[in-house]
C-alpha positions as CSV (number, residue, x, y, z in Angstrom):
1,M,-112.7,70.3,-31.4
2,R,-113.5,67.6,-33.8
3,A,-116.6,66.7,-31.9
4,I,-117.7,70.4,-31.8
5,A,-117.1,70.6,-35.6
6,R,-119.4,67.6,-36.2
7,S,-122.1,69.1,-34.1
8,A,-121.8,72.6,-35.6
9,Y,-122.0,71.3,-39.1
10,D,-125.0,69.1,-38.2
11,R,-126.7,72.4,-37.1
12,G,-126.1,74.3,-40.3
13,A,-122.7,76.0,-39.6
14,L,-121.2,77.7,-42.7
15,F,-117.6,77.1,-41.7
16,V,-115.9,75.9,-38.5
17,D,-112.4,77.5,-37.8
18,P,-110.5,75.4,-35.4
19,I,-107.8,77.5,-33.4
20,F,-105.5,75.5,-31.1
21,F,-103.2,77.1,-28.5
22,D,-100.5,75.1,-27.0
23,G,-99.5,75.9,-23.4
24,A,-96.2,74.0,-23.8
25,V,-95.1,76.1,-26.7
26,K,-96.1,79.2,-24.5
27,R,-93.7,77.8,-22.0
28,T,-90.9,77.4,-24.5
29,R,-91.2,81.0,-25.5
30,L,-90.9,82.2,-22.0
31,E,-88.0,80.1,-21.4
32,R,-86.0,80.8,-24.7
33,A,-87.2,84.1,-26.3
34,D,-85.8,87.5,-25.7
35,P,-87.6,88.8,-22.5
36,E,-88.2,92.1,-24.2
37,T,-90.3,90.5,-26.8
38,L,-92.7,88.6,-24.6
39,G,-95.4,91.5,-24.9
40,F,-95.5,91.0,-28.5
41,V,-98.8,89.6,-30.0
42,P,-99.1,89.1,-33.9
43,S,-101.6,91.5,-35.4
44,W,-103.5,88.7,-37.0
45,Y,-104.5,87.2,-33.5
46,G,-106.7,90.2,-32.8
47,E,-107.7,90.8,-36.3
48,R,-109.1,87.2,-36.4
49,V,-111.3,87.9,-33.4
50,L,-112.5,91.2,-34.8
51,A,-113.4,89.5,-38.1
52,V,-115.5,86.9,-36.3
53,G,-117.4,89.8,-34.8
54,K,-117.9,91.5,-38.1
55,E,-119.3,88.3,-39.6
56,H,-121.6,87.8,-36.5
57,G,-120.2,84.4,-36.0
58,A,-120.4,82.0,-33.0
59,R,-117.4,81.3,-30.7
60,I,-116.7,78.3,-28.6
61,S,-113.7,78.3,-26.2
62,V,-112.6,75.0,-24.6
63,Q,-111.0,75.2,-21.2
64,P,-108.6,74.9,-19.5
65,N,-106.3,76.4,-22.1
66,P,-103.3,76.4,-21.2
67,E,-103.8,73.7,-18.6
68,P,-103.1,74.7,-15.0
69,G,-99.5,74.3,-13.9
70,V,-98.0,74.2,-17.3
71,L,-95.9,77.3,-16.4
72,D,-94.8,75.9,-13.0
73,G,-91.1,76.8,-12.5
74,V,-91.1,79.6,-15.0
75,D,-90.1,83.1,-13.7
76,P,-93.5,84.6,-12.8
77,T,-92.3,88.1,-13.8
78,L,-91.7,86.8,-17.4
79,A,-95.0,84.7,-17.3
80,G,-97.0,88.0,-16.6
81,R,-95.7,89.6,-19.7
82,D,-97.3,87.1,-22.1
83,G,-101.1,87.1,-21.8
84,L,-101.9,84.8,-24.5
85,P,-104.2,83.2,-25.5
86,F,-106.2,86.2,-24.2
87,V,-106.3,89.1,-26.8
88,R,-107.5,92.5,-26.1
89,E,-109.7,92.5,-29.1
90,I,-112.1,90.1,-27.5
91,L,-113.3,92.9,-25.2
92,P,-115.0,95.1,-27.7
93,V,-116.5,92.2,-29.5
94,I,-118.1,91.1,-26.3
95,D,-119.4,94.6,-25.6
96,D,-120.7,95.0,-29.2
97,R,-122.7,91.7,-28.7
98,T,-121.9,90.8,-32.3
99,T,-121.2,87.0,-31.5
100,N,-123.1,84.4,-29.5
101,W,-120.4,82.5,-27.5
102,N,-119.7,79.9,-24.9
103,V,-117.0,78.8,-22.8
104,I,-116.8,75.1,-21.8
105,A,-114.7,72.7,-19.8
106,H,-113.1,69.5,-21.3
107,P,-111.3,66.9,-19.0
108,T,-107.7,66.3,-19.8
109,Q,-105.3,63.8,-18.2
110,R,-102.9,66.5,-17.0
111,W,-105.6,68.6,-15.5
112,A,-107.2,65.5,-13.7
113,E,-103.9,64.6,-12.1
114,I,-103.5,68.2,-10.7
115,V,-107.1,68.5,-9.5
116,H,-107.1,64.9,-7.9
117,P,-103.4,64.3,-7.1
118,D,-104.1,61.5,-4.6
119,L,-105.8,59.3,-7.2
120,P,-104.1,56.9,-9.8
121,P,-104.0,58.7,-13.2
122,A,-107.0,56.7,-14.6
123,E,-109.1,57.3,-11.7
124,A,-108.4,60.9,-11.6
125,L,-109.5,61.3,-15.1
126,A,-112.8,59.4,-14.5
127,R,-113.4,61.5,-11.5
128,L,-112.9,64.7,-13.3
129,E,-115.1,63.5,-16.2
130,A,-117.9,62.8,-13.7
131,D,-117.4,66.1,-11.9
132,I,-117.8,68.0,-15.2
133,V,-120.9,65.8,-16.2
134,H,-122.4,66.7,-12.8
135,I,-121.7,70.4,-12.7
136,C,-122.8,70.9,-16.5
137,R,-126.1,69.1,-15.6
138,L,-125.5,66.3,-18.3
139,D,-126.8,63.9,-15.8
140,E,-130.2,65.6,-16.2
141,P,-132.9,63.9,-18.6
142,D,-133.0,67.3,-20.4
143,P,-129.8,69.3,-19.7
144,N,-131.0,72.2,-21.8
145,A,-134.2,72.5,-19.9
146,A,-132.2,72.2,-16.6
147,W,-130.0,75.1,-17.6
148,E,-133.0,77.1,-18.6
149,R,-134.4,76.7,-15.1
150,R,-131.2,77.6,-13.5
151,G,-130.9,80.6,-15.8
152,E,-134.4,81.7,-14.5
153,E,-133.2,81.5,-10.9
154,L,-130.1,83.5,-11.5
155,E,-131.8,86.2,-13.4
156,A,-134.4,86.5,-10.7
157,A,-131.6,87.0,-8.1
158,A,-130.1,89.6,-10.4
159,A,-133.4,91.3,-10.5
160,R,-133.8,91.5,-6.9
161,L,-130.2,93.0,-6.7
162,T,-131.1,95.7,-9.3
163,E,-134.2,96.6,-7.6
164,R,-132.4,97.4,-4.3
165,R,-130.2,100.0,-6.0
166,F,-127.2,99.5,-3.6
167,D,-124.6,102.1,-3.5
168,A,-121.9,99.8,-2.5
169,L,-121.2,96.1,-1.5
170,H,-119.2,95.1,1.6
171,F,-117.3,91.8,1.7
172,E,-116.1,90.6,5.1
173,G,-114.4,87.4,6.2
174,P,-111.0,85.9,7.1
175,G,-108.5,88.2,5.7
176,T,-111.1,90.2,3.8
177,D,-112.6,93.6,4.7
178,L,-113.5,95.3,1.3
179,T,-116.0,97.8,0.1
180,V,-116.8,98.1,-3.6
181,G,-118.8,101.0,-4.8
182,L,-121.4,100.6,-7.6
183,F,-122.7,102.9,-10.2
184,P,-126.1,104.5,-9.6
185,T,-127.4,102.8,-12.7
186,S,-125.7,99.5,-12.2
187,I,-127.8,96.6,-13.4
188,W,-127.2,93.0,-12.3
189,A,-127.0,90.3,-15.0
190,G,-127.0,86.4,-14.8
191,A,-126.8,83.4,-17.0
192,R,-128.1,84.4,-20.5
193,A,-127.1,87.0,-22.8
194,T,-128.6,88.2,-26.1
195,T,-126.8,89.3,-29.2
196,V,-127.6,92.3,-31.3
197,D,-129.3,89.8,-33.7
198,G,-131.5,88.6,-30.8
199,I,-129.8,85.3,-30.2
200,S,-130.1,84.3,-26.7
201,H,-127.2,82.3,-25.3
202,F,-125.2,81.1,-22.1
203,A,-121.8,82.6,-22.3
204,N,-120.4,80.2,-19.8
205,L,-121.2,76.6,-19.1
206,P,-121.5,76.1,-16.2
207,T,-122.6,79.5,-14.9
208,E,-123.7,80.3,-11.4
209,E,-123.0,83.9,-11.0
210,V,-124.8,87.2,-11.0
211,W,-122.6,90.2,-11.8
212,T,-122.3,93.9,-12.6
213,A,-119.8,96.6,-13.2
214,P,-118.4,98.3,-10.2
215,D,-117.3,102.0,-9.9
216,P,-113.4,101.6,-10.4
217,Q,-112.8,104.7,-8.4
218,R,-114.6,103.4,-5.2
219,V,-112.9,100.3,-4.0
220,D,-111.1,100.3,-0.7
221,G,-109.9,97.7,1.9
222,V,-108.1,94.5,1.7
223,V,-109.3,91.1,0.2
224,R,-107.9,87.7,0.4
225,S,-108.6,85.1,-2.4
226,T,-110.4,81.9,-1.4
227,K,-109.1,79.9,-4.3
228,P,-105.9,79.9,-6.5
229,L,-105.9,82.1,-9.5
230,D,-104.8,80.9,-12.9
231,V,-103.0,83.7,-14.8
232,E,-102.8,82.2,-18.3
233,G,-100.9,79.2,-17.0
234,S,-99.3,80.6,-13.8
235,L,-101.1,79.5,-10.6
236,V,-101.2,82.4,-8.0
237,R,-101.7,80.9,-4.5
238,G,-102.5,82.7,-1.3
239,L,-103.3,86.0,-3.0
240,T,-104.0,89.2,-0.9
241,M,-104.7,92.6,-2.4
242,R,-105.0,96.1,-0.8
243,F,-107.1,98.7,-2.6
244,E,-107.1,102.4,-2.1
245,G,-109.3,104.7,-4.0
246,G,-110.2,102.0,-6.4
247,R,-106.6,101.0,-7.3
248,A,-104.8,97.8,-6.2
249,V,-101.8,99.3,-4.4
250,R,-100.5,96.2,-3.0
251,I,-100.6,92.6,-4.4
252,D,-99.0,89.8,-2.4
253,A,-99.2,85.9,-2.7
254,D,-97.8,82.8,-1.4
255,A,-96.7,81.9,-4.9
256,N,-96.5,83.6,-8.3
257,A,-97.4,87.1,-7.1
258,E,-95.1,88.6,-9.8
259,A,-97.3,87.0,-12.5
260,L,-100.2,89.0,-11.4
261,R,-98.3,92.2,-10.7
262,S,-96.9,92.1,-14.2
263,R,-100.4,91.8,-15.7
264,T,-101.7,94.5,-13.6
265,A,-99.0,96.8,-14.8
266,V,-99.9,96.8,-18.5
267,D,-102.1,99.7,-18.2
268,E,-103.7,102.2,-15.8
269,G,-107.0,100.1,-15.6
270,A,-105.5,96.8,-15.1
271,A,-105.1,97.4,-11.3
272,R,-108.8,98.5,-11.0
273,L,-111.9,96.5,-10.9
274,G,-114.1,95.9,-14.0
275,E,-116.5,93.3,-12.6
276,V,-118.1,92.2,-9.2
277,A,-119.9,88.8,-9.1
278,L,-121.9,87.0,-6.5
279,V,-122.3,83.3,-6.3
280,D,-124.6,81.4,-3.8
281,R,-124.4,77.8,-2.6
282,E,-127.2,76.6,-4.9
283,G,-124.9,75.8,-7.7
284,R,-123.4,72.4,-8.2
285,I,-119.7,73.4,-8.3
286,G,-119.4,74.8,-4.7
287,R,-121.1,71.7,-3.2
288,L,-118.4,69.4,-4.6
289,D,-115.9,71.2,-2.4
290,T,-113.2,70.9,-5.1
291,V,-110.6,73.3,-6.3
292,F,-110.5,73.0,-10.1
293,L,-107.5,75.4,-10.7
294,N,-109.5,76.7,-13.7
295,T,-111.2,80.1,-13.7
296,L,-114.3,78.9,-15.5
297,L,-115.2,76.4,-12.9
298,D,-113.7,78.2,-9.7
299,E,-115.3,81.6,-10.5
300,N,-118.8,79.8,-10.5
301,A,-118.1,78.2,-7.2
302,A,-117.5,81.4,-5.3
303,S,-118.1,85.2,-5.5
304,H,-115.4,86.9,-7.4
305,L,-113.9,90.2,-8.6
306,A,-112.2,90.8,-12.0
307,L,-109.4,93.2,-12.4
308,G,-109.3,95.2,-15.7
309,D,-111.9,95.8,-18.4
310,G,-115.5,96.3,-17.5
311,Y,-118.3,95.2,-19.7
312,S,-121.0,97.8,-20.8
313,A,-124.0,95.6,-20.6
314,P,-124.7,96.0,-16.8
315,V,-124.9,99.8,-17.0
316,G,-128.3,101.2,-17.3
317,D,-127.6,104.8,-18.4
318,A,-125.3,106.0,-21.2
319,S,-124.0,108.7,-18.9
320,D,-122.3,106.1,-16.7
321,L,-120.6,104.4,-19.7
322,P,-117.5,106.7,-19.7
323,R,-116.9,105.7,-16.1
324,I,-116.6,101.9,-16.7
325,N,-113.0,100.7,-16.2
326,E,-111.0,100.3,-19.4
327,S,-108.1,98.0,-19.7
328,V,-106.6,95.4,-22.1
329,V,-107.0,92.7,-19.6
330,H,-109.8,91.0,-17.6
331,I,-108.7,88.7,-14.8
332,D,-111.3,87.1,-12.4
333,F,-110.2,86.0,-8.8
334,M,-112.2,84.3,-6.3
335,I,-113.0,86.0,-2.9
336,G,-116.2,84.2,-1.7
337,S,-116.9,81.4,0.6
338,D,-119.3,80.3,3.3
339,D,-117.3,82.4,5.7
340,V,-117.4,85.6,3.7
341,T,-120.6,87.7,4.2
342,V,-121.8,90.2,1.6
343,T,-123.8,93.3,2.8
344,G,-125.3,96.0,0.6
345,T,-125.4,99.7,1.5
346,K,-127.9,102.0,0.1
347,K,-127.4,105.7,-0.4
348,T,-129.4,106.4,2.7
349,G,-126.8,104.4,4.6
350,E,-129.3,101.4,5.2
351,Q,-127.5,98.1,5.2
352,V,-129.0,95.0,3.9
353,A,-127.6,91.5,4.2
354,I,-127.2,89.9,0.7
355,L,-125.1,86.7,1.2
356,T,-124.6,84.9,4.6
357,G,-123.2,81.4,4.8
358,G,-123.4,81.3,1.0
359,S,-127.2,81.7,1.0
360,W,-129.2,84.6,-0.4
361,Q,-130.9,86.9,2.3
362,I,-132.8,88.9,-0.3
């Protein structure tokens, strides 16, 4: 945070406002507070986010926060009631495009030891540091230029998907047979975003995905996660979900299923999809074959879905905007791998291979 503040002021920032969230204190709340109070979020948490949007400020989020595994041993039902540090007010700010924002990864000792448990602590941290340097392209002579090139590749893939006007996507692999419907005006996006003030920015570093908003009423079948899911500090492992008519009607997992069940029960849209994203094998994260137990990194290593709120940017016609899923949550979970094929279906019934063995077919 101090390094970011120095860099921001060197670039002309008016004011840097550091906000720190402590996962250990969150654990204390879950263990000691009245369970009936765990859904309470102070009003100023959301008002602060809305104020940044009103001021057209910039936002930087440092991950992982909280660190993975910090809630190990906590009753997952209780853990699912407390969604902090995520607040619902961030969703309209993103849709309004009033802030340029970025989510980045920073290596910590605890995170390193969880990701690389077979290494001595010092070696684990050095390994995680090297991983992040590599996947963020900081080992390139000009990292900014390297990201601009990757951004162009992702946006070209997004344009090819948009051009095909697929009616639905079909995911098939071990434990997965899922069809996700799309809107007639679905637009695929990738890498860069632009604020209402014309500021181009990368919302995530690293970013390796192309994504769009699915039709929340047309999702059917079963899907198995290919990586653990971090639900604000609770690690959900071995996740499987069954969808009927767009709704997740069954959620099972080898560990901490109740944490996700609790989050998907907060409103009607939380059990429906708000995002579908495709990730190929050309990015640097998947090639490391490492599970980072952090959504920022793991979602950019594998195709994924998001339960909850959908963003308005990837809908090309205002008439479809009311159909986007609405919720106070947005939870990404990974479903892709080299063993999962993705096929697009057009309105005519024509089927087109999209991803096979992790490689683009279009």
